[in-house]
C-alpha positions in Angstrom: 141.4 61.0 115.0 139.8 58.5 117.4 138.2 61.4 119.3 136.8 62.9 116.1 135.4 59.6 115.0 133.7 59.2 118.4 131.9 62.5 117.9 130.8 61.7 114.3 127.2 60.6 114.7 124.6 60.2 112.1 122.8 63.3 113.4 126.0 65.4 113.2 126.8 64.3 109.6 123.2 65.0 108.4 123.1 68.4 110.1 126.4 69.4 108.5 125.3 68.2 105.1 122.1 70.1 105.4 123.9 73.4 106.1 126.2 72.8 103.1 123.3 72.2 100.8 121.4 75.2 102.0 124.4 77.5 101.6 125.3 76.0 98.3 121.8 76.3 97.0 121.6 79.9 98.1 124.8 80.6 96.1 123.4 78.9 93.0 120.1 80.8 93.4 122.0 84.1 93.7 124.0 83.3 90.6 120.7 83.2 88.5 119.4 86.5 89.9 121.2 89.4 88.2 121.4 92.7 90.0 119.3 95.5 88.5 120.9 97.3 85.5 123.8 94.9 85.6 123.3 93.7 81.9 124.2 96.4 79.3 125.1 96.4 75.7 128.6 95.0 76.5 127.1 91.9 78.2 125.0 91.0 75.1 126.6 88.6 72.8 126.5 89.4 69.0 123.2 88.2 67.4 121.9 87.4 70.9 118.7 89.4 70.4 116.7 87.9 67.5 113.3 88.6 66.2 111.7 85.8 68.2 113.1 87.3 71.4 111.4 90.6 70.9 108.1 90.8 72.7 105.1 91.8 70.5 104.6 95.6 70.5 107.8 96.0 72.5 109.3 98.4 69.9 107.2 101.6 69.8 107.6 104.8 67.8 109.3 106.4 70.8 112.0 103.7 70.8 113.0 104.4 67.2 115.8 106.9 66.8 115.2 109.8 64.5 116.7 109.1 61.1 117.3 105.4 62.0 114.9 104.2 59.3 115.8 105.4 55.8 115.0 104.2 52.3 117.8 101.6 52.4 116.1 100.0 55.5 112.7 99.6 53.9 111.7 96.4 52.2 110.9 96.8 48.5 107.2 96.3 49.2 107.0 97.7 52.7 105.2 100.9 52.0 101.8 100.3 50.4 98.9 102.6 49.7 97.2 101.4 52.8 100.3 102.4 54.9 100.3 106.0 53.8 98.4 108.3 56.1 95.6 110.4 54.6 96.9 113.8 53.5 100.5 112.7 54.4 101.8 113.3 50.9 101.4 116.9 49.9 102.6 118.9 46.9 105.6 120.2 49.0 106.7 116.6 49.5 106.9 115.8 45.7 110.0 116.5 43.7 108.3 118.2 40.7 111.3 117.6 38.5 111.0 113.8 38.9 107.3 113.5 38.2 106.5 112.3 34.6 102.8 113.1 34.7 101.1 116.4 33.8 100.6 119.2 36.3 99.4 122.8 36.4 102.3 125.0 35.7 100.5 128.4 35.9 97.0 129.8 36.6 96.4 133.1 34.8 93.4 135.2 35.7 91.9 138.6 34.9 88.4 139.5 36.2 88.3 142.6 34.0 85.1 143.3 32.0 85.4 144.7 28.5 82.9 145.5 25.7 83.1 143.8 22.3 84.3 145.8 19.4 87.9 147.2 18.9 90.8 144.9 19.5 91.5 146.0 23.0 94.1 143.6 24.6 93.2 142.1 28.0 96.4 140.8 29.6 96.2 137.4 31.2 99.8 137.5 32.4 102.9 135.4 31.5 104.8 132.3 32.6 108.1 130.6 31.8 108.0 127.2 30.0 110.9 125.0 31.1 113.2 123.4 28.5 112.0 120.0 27.3 108.4 120.4 28.6 105.2 120.2 26.5 102.6 122.7 27.6 98.9 122.9 26.8 96.5 125.7 27.5 93.0 125.3 29.0 90.8 128.3 29.6 87.5 130.0 29.4 85.8 133.4 29.4 82.4 134.7 30.6 80.2 136.4 28.0 77.3 138.5 29.1 74.5 139.5 26.7 72.6 142.7 27.4 68.8 142.6 26.9 69.2 145.3 24.3 71.1 142.7 22.1 68.2 140.5 20.9 68.5 136.8 20.0 69.8 135.1 18.1 73.1 136.5 19.4 76.8 135.4 19.6 80.3 136.6 20.4 83.8 135.5 19.7 86.9 136.0 21.9 90.4 135.4 20.7 93.4 134.1 22.7 96.7 135.4 21.5 100.2 134.1 22.6 103.4 136.2 22.4 102.2 139.0 20.1 104.9 141.3 18.9 102.5 144.2 19.3 99.6 143.5 21.7 97.6 146.4 20.2 97.9 144.9 16.7 97.9 141.1 16.9 98.5 139.2 13.7 96.5 136.1 12.6 99.5 133.8 13.1 99.7 134.8 16.8 96.1 133.5 17.5 96.3 130.4 19.7 92.6 129.8 20.3 89.1 131.2 20.3 85.9 131.0 22.4 82.4 131.2 20.9 79.3 132.1 23.0 75.9 131.8 21.5 72.3 132.3 22.5 69.5 131.3 20.1 66.4 132.1 22.2 67.4 135.0 24.4 67.0 132.9 27.6 70.7 132.7 28.3 72.1 136.1 29.4 75.4 134.7 30.7 77.5 132.1 29.0 80.8 130.5 29.9 82.8 129.7 26.7 85.9 127.5 26.6 88.8 128.2 24.3 89.3 125.8 21.5 92.4 125.5 19.2 92.7 128.0 16.3 94.1 125.7 13.6 94.0 128.1 10.6 97.5 129.3 11.5 98.6 125.9 12.9 99.4 127.4 16.3 96.7 125.8 18.6 96.5 125.6 22.3 99.9 124.1 23.0 103.6 124.9 23.0 106.1 122.1 22.1 109.2 121.3 24.0 111.7 124.2 23.7 115.5 123.6 23.8 115.8 126.2 26.5 113.3 128.0 28.9 110.9 130.4 27.2 108.7 133.1 28.7 105.2 133.3 27.1 102.6 136.2 27.4 98.9 135.8 26.9 96.2 138.3 25.8 92.5 138.0 25.1 90.5 140.1 22.6 86.7 140.4 22.6 86.5 141.0 18.8 83.2 139.9 17.3 79.7 140.4 18.5 76.5 139.6 16.6 72.9 140.6 17.7 69.7 140.2 15.8 69.0 143.8 16.7 70.7 146.3 19.1 74.0 145.7 20.8 75.6 145.2 24.2 77.8 142.2 24.9 80.7 142.1 27.4 83.4 139.6 28.2 84.9 139.1 31.7 86.6 136.6 34.1 89.3 135.5 31.7 90.9 132.4 32.9 93.8 130.2 31.6 95.6 127.2 33.0 98.9 126.0 31.6 99.3 122.2 31.9 102.9 121.0 31.6 104.0 117.4 30.7 107.5 116.1 30.8 
């Protein structure tokens, strides 16, 4: 013991203490520096990562797992009009059965050209009206006046729905009519829209059926009037069916 005390000098003590501090400091420093990839999901404490700890723009689209964000994950007011990309919502993305507004259910067309006179049926086609749906009909026809038919001149086209005999339609099967007129002879072509034919109470609509119904449509170029001569034709028959639930 006496020999050891003789060797303990101030310089020896300070030198030994310095080595201890250096080594101890290195150990403490090493403890704060984690090896690469040493912290995984198991090392993270529950609720350790909070919103404030996420760096701005750290979570990108590529970091979001497919299917991770569903309707339940969205805030009630999260998706606004400004957040919807232009042309992102198309007809194919809409569940038609859940939309309460009106929409085009059928587009019926026939470009055929027929002369006025006998009741020759021009078929526009057919469509099926779903149960519980109110449908309305919007259409037009092109009437062409020949120069041989002098003014004043006019023509009438009937729209018939579901005739029992298309070659012999009855008055109560008339849904609408289109009238084209030319008083001066300056208008050789006229587009006339169908308007409701209320004499029979049918009109341009079909009320909500209890079950699905298929309807067929025909046009008839029936009446022509010329001051002198003749020559009127009808063509480009068009009808849109607008459905409302």
